[in-house]
C-alpha positions as CSV (number, residue, x, y, z in Angstrom):
1,M,-8.9,1.3,-17.7
2,L,-11.0,2.8,-14.9
3,F,-12.3,-0.7,-14.0
4,A,-8.7,-2.0,-13.8
5,I,-7.7,0.9,-11.6
6,V,-10.6,0.3,-9.3
7,C,-9.8,-3.4,-9.1
8,A,-6.1,-2.7,-8.4
9,A,-7.1,-0.3,-5.6
10,C,-9.5,-2.8,-4.1
11,I,-6.7,-5.4,-4.0
12,G,-4.4,-2.9,-2.4
13,L,-7.0,-1.9,0.2
14,A,-7.7,-5.5,1.1
15,I,-4.0,-6.3,1.5
16,G,-3.5,-3.2,3.6
17,L,-6.4,-4.2,5.9
18,K,-5.4,-7.8,6.4
19,L,-1.9,-8.6,5.2
20,R,1.5,-6.9,5.1
21,A,4.2,-5.9,2.7
22,P,5.3,-9.3,1.3
23,A,1.7,-9.8,0.0
24,L,1.8,-6.4,-1.5
25,I,5.0,-7.2,-3.5
26,V,3.4,-10.3,-4.9
27,A,0.1,-8.5,-5.7
28,T,2.0,-5.7,-7.4
29,L,3.9,-8.2,-9.6
30,V,0.7,-9.9,-10.5
31,V,-1.0,-6.6,-11.4
32,V,2.0,-5.6,-13.6
33,G,2.1,-9.0,-15.3
34,V,-1.6,-9.1,-16.0
35,N,-1.5,-5.6,-17.3
36,V,1.5,-6.1,-19.6
37,V,0.0,-9.3,-21.0
38,T,-3.4,-7.7,-21.6
39,D,-2.0,-4.6,-23.2
40,T,0.3,-6.7,-25.4
41,V,-2.7,-8.8,-26.6
42,L,-4.6,-5.6,-27.3
43,Q,-1.5,-4.4,-29.3
44,L,-1.2,-1.1,-27.5
45,P,1.9,1.0,-28.0
46,F,4.7,0.7,-25.6
47,S,4.2,4.1,-24.1
48,E,0.5,3.2,-23.3
49,I,1.6,0.0,-21.6
50,V,4.1,1.8,-19.4
51,R,1.6,4.5,-18.5
52,S,-1.2,2.1,-17.7
53,T,1.1,-0.1,-15.7
54,L,2.3,3.0,-13.7
55,Y,-1.3,4.0,-13.0
56,L,-2.1,0.5,-11.7
57,V,0.9,0.3,-9.5
58,V,0.3,3.7,-8.0
59,A,-3.3,2.8,-7.3
60,T,-2.3,-0.5,-5.7
61,Q,0.3,1.1,-3.5
62,G,-1.8,4.1,-2.6
63,A,-4.8,1.9,-1.6
64,Y,-2.4,-0.3,0.4
65,L,-1.3,2.7,2.4
66,V,-5.0,3.7,3.0
67,G,-5.8,0.2,4.1
68,L,-2.8,0.1,6.4
69,A,-3.8,3.4,8.0
70,L,-7.4,2.1,8.5
71,S,-6.1,-1.0,10.0
72,L,-4.0,0.9,12.5
73,V,-6.9,3.2,13.4
74,L,-9.3,0.2,13.9
75,H,-6.7,-1.7,15.9
76,N,-6.0,1.3,18.2
77,N,-9.8,1.8,18.9
78,K,-10.2,-1.7,20.3
């Protein structure tokens, strides 16, 4: 689970640095889809699927905001 959260955060950070909100929406949907399929294959309980999906979405969105802030700071310093 930790590896999945780190990967989702890296995706969000990269999107925040280079791309904007439409790409974040698509990335969030991909993260949710991959997580649901993976957790279903692993036969995890529904509550575990919801919890892990929520963690991954929060990690992606939070890292996006960090990447966006870094992008703004770097853009203003030029």
